N, C-alpha and C positions, 0 to 999 in steps of 0.2 A: 569237238574236230579240227577248228583253227589253232586248238594249244598242241595238236599230235606233233607240226614241226617244230617248233619249241622245246617240245619231250625232248622227243629219240635225236634232238640236236642239229635238224637241219636247216640252211643258212635258204633256203626254199621255202614260200606256204606249201601247207600239204592239205590235200581236201579231199573229198569224193573223187572228181576228175583225176586225182593224181593215180588212186588206186582201183579209177576204171582203166584208163590207159595200162598200169602197170600188168590189168586182167587180161587187156585186149593183147598187148604183148607174149604172154605167156602164152594166151589161146594161139596166138599166132605160129609163135616159137617151137611148140609140140608138134612131132609126128603123128600124135594121134589126132590131129583135129583137123579137119577141111577148111578149106575157106568157108564154102556152105554153113557149113557147123557151129563158126566164129562168129559169122553176120548171124544168125538166128540166136545163139547166145546173146552177143552183146543188143540187136534190133536192129540191124542198120539193114535195109533194102536191097545193100549190095558192099562189093567189095570198095569200093570208092571211096566210104563215107572214111574205113577203116584207114586205104590210104595217106586220105586226106588231113584227119584227125588222130588219129594213133601211132599209125606208124615209127615205129623206135626212130631216132634221130640217132643214135649212135652210130658212129662209123665203123664198119668192120676194117679189117687188119688187112690194108692194103700192101704194104709192103709184102706181108710173105704170103701176099698173089703174086705181086712181079717177083719175089724172086722164088717162087715156086716153094715157098714154104708149108707147111701147117701150123692157118692159124692161132692165133692167140684169143681164143675168144672170150676167157674169164676176166685177161689181162684188160681187155677191148672194153667190154662193159663195167668195167668198175672206173676205168680212168674217165666211162664219159657217164656212168649213172648220176644217178641225184645222192646215193649214200657217197659219194665223196665230198660230200661240201660236212657231213658229221665232224662236227669238235666234238669230243666226247667232255673239253676242259671247262665250255660253255660256261658264264653264272645260267642259273635258272632262278633265283632266287634275289633280294636284297637282302643283304643280311640287316640286322635291325638298326645301324646307323646310319646305312644308305638310304632306308625308311623312314629313318627321323629325319633326316635333313631331303627327303622327297614332302616330307609331309608340312614344312613347315616353310617351303618354297610359297614366296607371296603370292605368285599364280594357281596353286593349286590350290589354296586356301582361299582362291579370291571364285574358282570352279565351286569348289566344296559348298560355300555361305550363297551362290546362286542356285547349285542343287538344290539345297535345302529351304532354298525362300521356293522355289519351285512346285516341290511337293507340297508343301501346306498349301502353296494355294491354290493345287489341286483337292486337295483335304477339306480346304475352307469349302471350295466351291460343290463337295461330292462330286468329284468326276474321277473318271480312269484316266492315265494316260492314254489308253488307246481313241479312247471316246472324243480324243479332241483332234485325232488327226488333221492333217488340213490347216490346222490354223495359229496364229502369229505361236499362241503358248507353246505350241507342241512344236514349233520349230524353235522355241528357244530354250527348251527341255532337250531338244537332242541336238543343241550346239553345248550347252552344258555337260550332259553326259558324256 
């Protein structure tokens, strides 16, 4: 899930909340779904939860409203939506030369050695990583990982 934003080229992190919020907005914008039905679907006690946490943050076409024109809803959504941050040219992976440079970096090498040593300690003690939660050994592992 964490990589989804990167894969799709979005600048902002994408997670379950993003989809829940998008679904809530779609339900709210539908003329077929009432507020009560939206609340049931989203398992909200009342509409205040939706208004506070999920209601769309995009601004309607206020200029069109002032001037008595038809609002350009699609344009306003595109200008204020998350998809405007998509950069189709962004690099997703390192090329071989970049990966080799990272692999040679002293700090990366040090962290890999430290991680390898810690994993060997777990094997020597015949313990799983999860069984050491709350111990200094686990804290060292999390710092190295």
